[in-house]
C-alpha positions as CSV (number, residue, x, y, z in Angstrom):
1,X,62.9,-36.4,-6.7
2,X,59.4,-35.0,-6.4
3,X,58.0,-32.2,-8.5
4,X,55.4,-29.7,-7.5
5,X,54.1,-26.5,-9.0
6,X,53.9,-23.2,-7.0
7,X,50.8,-21.1,-7.9
8,X,50.7,-17.5,-6.6
9,X,47.3,-16.8,-8.2
10,X,49.0,-13.9,-9.9
11,X,46.6,-12.0,-12.2
12,X,47.5,-11.3,-15.8
13,X,46.2,-7.8,-15.9
14,X,46.6,-7.7,-19.7
15,X,43.9,-10.3,-20.4
16,X,42.1,-10.8,-17.0
17,X,40.4,-7.4,-16.6
18,X,39.8,-5.6,-13.3
19,X,38.8,-6.9,-10.7
20,X,40.7,-10.0,-12.1
21,X,38.2,-12.7,-11.0
22,X,39.3,-14.8,-14.0
23,X,42.6,-15.6,-12.4
24,X,41.1,-18.2,-10.1
25,X,39.5,-20.2,-12.9
26,X,42.8,-20.2,-14.8
27,X,44.9,-21.3,-11.8
28,X,42.3,-24.0,-11.0
29,X,42.5,-25.3,-14.6
30,X,46.3,-25.6,-14.4
31,X,46.1,-27.4,-11.0
32,X,43.6,-29.9,-12.3
33,X,45.8,-30.5,-15.3
34,X,48.9,-30.9,-13.0
35,X,46.9,-33.6,-11.2
36,X,46.2,-35.4,-14.4
37,X,49.8,-35.2,-15.4
38,X,50.9,-36.8,-12.2
39,X,52.8,-33.9,-10.5
40,X,53.4,-34.6,-6.8
41,X,52.3,-31.2,-5.3
42,X,50.2,-28.2,-6.0
43,X,51.4,-25.4,-3.8
44,X,49.1,-22.3,-3.3
45,X,50.3,-19.0,-1.9
46,X,48.5,-16.5,0.4
47,X,48.7,-12.9,-0.8
48,X,46.5,-9.8,-0.3
49,X,45.6,-6.4,-1.6
50,X,47.6,-6.2,-4.9
51,X,46.7,-6.8,-8.6
52,X,50.4,-6.8,-9.4
53,X,51.0,-10.0,-7.4
54,X,48.9,-12.8,-5.9
55,X,45.2,-12.6,-5.2
56,X,44.6,-15.4,-2.6
57,X,43.1,-14.3,0.7
58,X,42.6,-17.8,2.2
59,X,44.6,-20.8,1.1
60,X,42.6,-23.2,3.3
61,X,39.4,-22.3,1.5
62,X,41.1,-22.9,-1.8
63,X,42.8,-26.1,-0.7
64,X,39.4,-27.6,0.3
65,X,38.0,-26.7,-3.1
66,X,41.0,-28.3,-4.8
67,X,40.7,-31.4,-2.7
68,X,37.3,-32.0,-4.2
69,X,38.5,-31.4,-7.8
70,X,41.6,-33.5,-7.7
71,X,42.4,-37.2,-7.2
72,X,46.0,-37.8,-6.3
73,X,48.0,-34.6,-6.2
74,X,49.1,-33.4,-2.8
75,X,47.9,-29.9,-1.9
76,X,50.2,-27.6,0.0
77,X,50.3,-24.0,1.2
78,X,53.4,-22.0,0.2
79,X,52.8,-20.3,2.3
80,X,50.4,-19.4,5.1
81,X,51.8,-16.0,6.4
82,X,52.0,-17.1,10.1
83,X,52.5,-13.7,11.7
84,X,49.1,-12.6,10.2
85,X,47.4,-15.8,11.4
86,X,46.1,-17.4,14.6
87,X,48.3,-20.5,15.1
88,X,45.5,-22.5,16.6
89,X,43.2,-21.7,13.7
90,X,46.1,-22.8,11.4
91,X,46.3,-26.1,13.3
92,X,42.6,-26.7,13.1
93,X,42.4,-25.9,9.4
94,X,45.5,-28.0,8.5
95,X,43.9,-31.0,10.2
96,X,40.5,-30.4,8.6
97,X,42.0,-30.1,5.1
98,X,44.0,-33.2,5.6
99,X,40.8,-35.1,6.3
100,X,39.0,-33.5,3.3
101,X,41.9,-34.4,1.0
102,X,42.2,-37.9,2.4
103,X,45.7,-37.3,3.7
104,X,47.0,-35.2,0.8
105,X,47.8,-32.0,2.6
106,X,51.1,-30.3,3.4
107,X,51.4,-27.1,5.5
108,X,54.0,-24.5,4.4
109,X,54.5,-21.5,6.7
110,X,56.4,-18.3,6.3
111,X,57.0,-14.9,7.9
112,X,55.9,-12.8,4.8
113,X,57.9,-10.5,2.6
114,X,55.3,-7.9,1.5
115,X,55.1,-4.9,3.8
116,X,51.9,-3.6,2.3
117,X,50.1,-6.8,3.4
118,X,51.1,-6.2,7.0
119,X,50.2,-2.5,6.7
120,X,46.8,-3.5,5.5
121,X,46.1,-5.7,8.5
122,X,47.7,-3.2,11.0
123,X,50.4,-5.7,11.8
124,X,54.1,-5.1,12.6
125,X,56.2,-6.0,9.6
126,X,59.5,-5.5,11.3
127,X,58.5,-7.7,14.2
128,X,57.1,-10.5,12.1
129,X,59.9,-13.1,12.7
130,X,59.5,-12.6,16.5
131,X,55.8,-13.3,16.2
132,X,56.4,-16.3,14.0
133,X,58.9,-17.7,16.5
134,X,56.3,-17.6,19.3
135,X,53.6,-19.0,17.0
136,X,55.6,-22.0,15.7
137,X,56.1,-23.9,19.0
138,X,52.4,-23.2,19.9
139,X,51.3,-24.7,16.5
140,X,53.5,-27.8,17.1
141,X,52.4,-28.2,20.7
142,X,48.7,-28.2,19.8
143,X,49.2,-30.6,17.0
144,X,51.1,-33.0,19.2
145,X,49.2,-32.6,22.5
146,X,45.8,-31.4,21.3
147,X,45.8,-29.1,24.3
148,X,47.7,-25.9,25.1
149,X,48.0,-23.4,28.0
150,X,50.1,-20.4,26.9
151,X,50.6,-16.8,28.0
152,X,53.1,-14.9,25.9
153,X,53.9,-11.6,24.3
154,X,51.8,-12.1,21.2
155,X,49.4,-15.0,22.0
156,X,47.3,-16.1,25.0
157,X,45.7,-19.5,24.6
158,X,44.0,-22.0,26.9
159,X,42.5,-25.3,25.5
160,X,42.6,-27.9,28.2
161,X,40.5,-30.1,30.5
162,X,37.6,-31.6,28.5
163,X,38.5,-29.5,25.5
164,X,41.1,-30.3,22.8
165,X,42.0,-29.6,19.2
166,X,39.5,-31.0,16.8
167,X,39.6,-32.4,14.2
168,X,42.6,-34.8,14.3
169,X,44.5,-35.1,11.0
170,X,44.8,-38.4,9.1
171,X,48.6,-38.0,8.7
172,X,50.3,-38.5,12.0
173,X,51.5,-36.9,14.1
174,X,50.4,-34.1,11.7
175,X,50.6,-33.3,8.0
176,X,54.1,-32.4,6.7
177,X,55.1,-28.9,7.9
178,X,57.6,-26.8,6.0
179,X,59.1,-23.4,6.7
180,X,60.0,-21.0,4.0
181,X,63.5,-19.6,4.8
182,X,66.4,-17.9,3.3
183,X,68.0,-15.9,6.1
184,X,70.3,-17.6,8.6
185,X,67.7,-17.0,11.3
186,X,64.9,-18.7,9.5
187,X,67.0,-21.6,8.2
188,X,68.2,-22.2,11.8
189,X,64.6,-22.2,13.1
190,X,63.6,-24.7,10.4
191,X,66.3,-27.1,11.3
192,X,66.0,-26.9,15.1
193,X,62.2,-27.3,15.0
194,X,62.4,-30.3,12.6
195,X,60.5,-28.5,9.8
196,X,61.0,-29.1,6.1
197,X,62.7,-26.2,4.3
198,X,61.4,-24.2,1.3
199,X,63.9,-22.1,-0.6
200,X,63.5,-19.0,-2.8
201,X,63.0,-18.8,-6.5
202,X,65.7,-16.1,-7.0
203,X,68.6,-17.6,-5.0
204,X,71.6,-18.7,-7.2
205,X,72.7,-22.4,-7.0
206,X,75.9,-21.7,-5.0
207,X,74.0,-19.8,-2.3
208,X,71.3,-22.5,-2.2
209,X,74.1,-25.0,-1.5
210,X,75.3,-22.9,1.5
211,X,71.8,-22.6,2.8
212,X,71.0,-26.3,2.6
213,X,74.3,-27.2,4.4
214,X,73.4,-24.8,7.2
215,X,69.9,-26.4,7.4
216,X,71.3,-29.9,7.7
217,X,73.7,-28.8,10.4
218,X,70.8,-27.4,12.5
219,X,68.7,-30.6,11.9
220,X,71.1,-32.2,14.4
221,X,69.5,-29.9,17.1
222,X,65.9,-31.0,16.6
223,X,64.5,-32.4,19.8
224,X,63.3,-36.0,19.8
225,X,59.6,-35.1,20.0
226,X,59.8,-32.9,16.8
227,X,61.6,-35.5,14.7
228,X,58.4,-37.2,13.6
229,X,57.4,-34.4,11.3
230,X,57.1,-36.1,7.9
231,X,58.8,-33.1,6.2
232,X,61.8,-33.0,8.5
233,X,65.0,-33.0,6.4
234,X,63.1,-32.4,3.1
235,X,64.3,-29.5,1.0
236,X,62.0,-28.1,-1.6
237,X,63.5,-25.5,-3.9
238,X,61.2,-23.2,-5.9
239,X,62.5,-22.4,-9.4
240,X,61.2,-20.3,-12.3
241,X,60.7,-23.0,-14.9
242,X,59.8,-23.0,-18.6
243,X,60.3,-26.0,-21.0
244,X,60.1,-25.8,-24.8
245,X,61.4,-27.8,-27.7
246,X,64.7,-26.0,-27.7
247,X,66.6,-23.4,-25.7
248,X,66.0,-20.8,-28.3
249,X,62.2,-21.5,-28.3
250,X,62.2,-21.3,-24.5
251,X,63.9,-17.9,-24.6
252,X,61.6,-16.6,-27.3
253,X,58.5,-17.7,-25.3
254,X,59.6,-16.6,-21.8
255,X,62.2,-13.9,-21.9
256,X,59.9,-10.9,-21.8
257,X,57.6,-12.5,-19.2
258,X,60.4,-13.5,-16.7
259,X,62.1,-10.1,-17.0
260,X,58.9,-8.3,-16.5
261,X,58.3,-10.3,-13.3
262,X,61.9,-9.6,-12.1
263,X,61.4,-5.9,-12.7
264,X,58.4,-6.0,-10.3
265,X,60.4,-7.8,-7.6
266,X,63.2,-5.2,-8.0
267,X,60.8,-2.2,-7.9
268,X,60.4,-2.0,-4.1
269,X,57.2,-4.0,-3.7
270,X,59.1,-6.8,-2.1
271,X,60.7,-6.6,1.3
272,X,62.9,-8.7,3.5
273,X,65.2,-11.4,2.0
274,X,63.3,-11.6,-1.3
275,X,63.5,-7.9,-1.8
276,X,67.2,-7.9,-1.2
277,X,67.9,-10.9,-3.4
278,X,65.9,-9.5,-6.3
279,X,67.5,-6.0,-6.1
280,X,71.0,-6.9,-5.3
281,X,73.7,-9.5,-5.8
282,X,71.5,-12.4,-6.9
283,X,69.5,-10.9,-9.7
284,X,70.3,-7.2,-9.9
285,X,71.3,-6.1,-13.3
286,X,71.1,-9.6,-14.7
287,X,69.8,-10.4,-18.2
288,X,68.0,-13.5,-19.3
289,X,71.1,-15.5,-20.3
290,X,72.8,-14.7,-17.0
291,X,69.7,-15.9,-15.1
292,X,69.7,-19.1,-17.0
293,X,73.2,-20.0,-15.7
294,X,72.3,-20.6,-12.1
295,X,68.8,-19.3,-11.2
296,X,66.0,-20.1,-13.7
297,X,65.3,-23.6,-15.2
298,X,64.4,-22.5,-18.7
299,X,65.3,-24.4,-21.9
300,X,64.9,-27.6,-23.8
301,X,64.0,-30.8,-21.9
302,X,67.7,-31.9,-22.0
303,X,68.8,-28.5,-20.7
304,X,66.3,-28.5,-17.8
305,X,67.2,-32.0,-16.8
306,X,70.9,-31.0,-16.7
307,X,70.1,-28.0,-14.5
308,X,68.0,-29.9,-12.1
309,X,70.7,-32.6,-11.8
310,X,73.2,-29.9,-11.0
311,X,70.8,-28.3,-8.5
312,X,70.2,-31.7,-6.9
313,X,73.9,-32.5,-6.7
314,X,74.8,-29.1,-5.2
315,X,72.0,-28.9,-2.6
316,X,70.6,-32.4,-2.0
317,X,67.2,-31.0,-2.6
318,X,64.5,-33.7,-2.6
319,X,61.8,-31.7,-4.4
320,X,61.5,-28.8,-6.9
321,X,58.6,-26.4,-7.1
322,X,58.0,-25.3,-10.7
323,X,57.0,-21.6,-10.8
324,X,56.2,-19.2,-13.6
325,X,54.6,-15.8,-14.0
326,X,51.2,-15.5,-15.8
327,X,52.5,-13.6,-18.8
328,X,53.2,-16.6,-21.0
329,X,49.5,-17.3,-21.5
330,X,47.6,-20.4,-20.5
331,X,48.3,-22.5,-23.5
332,X,52.1,-22.0,-23.4
333,X,52.2,-22.6,-19.6
334,X,50.3,-25.8,-20.0
335,X,52.5,-26.9,-22.9
336,X,55.6,-26.3,-20.7
337,X,54.0,-28.5,-18.0
338,X,53.3,-31.2,-20.4
339,X,56.8,-31.3,-21.7
340,X,58.2,-31.3,-18.2
341,X,55.9,-34.2,-17.3
342,X,56.8,-36.3,-20.4
343,X,60.4,-35.4,-21.1
344,X,62.0,-34.1,-17.9
345,X,60.6,-35.8,-14.8
346,X,61.0,-39.4,-16.1
347,X,64.8,-38.7,-16.4
348,X,65.0,-37.7,-12.8
349,X,63.1,-40.5,-11.1
350,X,63.8,-44.2,-10.9
351,X,61.6,-46.0,-13.5
352,X,59.3,-47.4,-10.8
353,X,58.7,-43.9,-9.5
354,X,58.4,-42.0,-12.7
355,X,54.8,-41.1,-12.4
356,X,54.6,-37.9,-14.3
357,X,53.3,-38.6,-17.8
358,X,51.7,-36.6,-20.6
């Protein structure tokens, strides 16, 4: 398996005072350390307008900055909110960051789940999936053909004749492209279009197994020209993760922080699938111990290894994105990453591939 870390640039308003500029130095420090520890991916997330969640207006700007600071870790977007973006600009920027990172870029896309972000940009939240489903083929067409001539409901593009997409990415036919999905609709789109699949932090293991089975079924429908996506068939599951010397220590360190974060998700700030899953059957009215059974990866190294093995066996996931809220503090977060690198990852990779190390 591969292991990445999902960074939402979530401000810790308790210690990073308004206007929370310190969050970026903290997240950058953690990403540089993840590179040193040998994690496979650093995933960065686009979010706008709130100090209760992520502060990251442009993931491409940040990815370029990280490319210069890191040596081997792959840098991914999780995600670019495609209905708020211009798909041709996304294609240009993805190719450009792939060059700047020497082929270490992965593009994650999603429809968005925070209505206030769409309201801020004057965009239609309810119609976001329709916009995304027009944008995705355009994005893939321009990456494959370097030219496009399209007149549609949401986009009108013409790049042809002596003009074409520049630059061209190092990875061919393009960097790995993933789609964040959890609804039947988005999972089907990911499979049919040959996109890798990113799955939610809050979804229980059994539902993840159902979702991954549906995705694999739809992969059979991918047309030949889209099967060369390096991410096709790859399933990356995001999980809240905290590793300590014992299960009891992990609970002591993390219980208040993870429950605080869950309370935010269930408070009405989050819409769409993630809002439903955090308010209802997946996490509604759950306590820490219940979450530990089939949602979060918290505990001792042995406990976390067992949980990831169970997750892998149930879903066939090829990668896990470690995620955590900012409330634990920098030192505890880094200590958790170090333990994961030294005590968890080597148990889950063949010896010749066990690259994570303290």
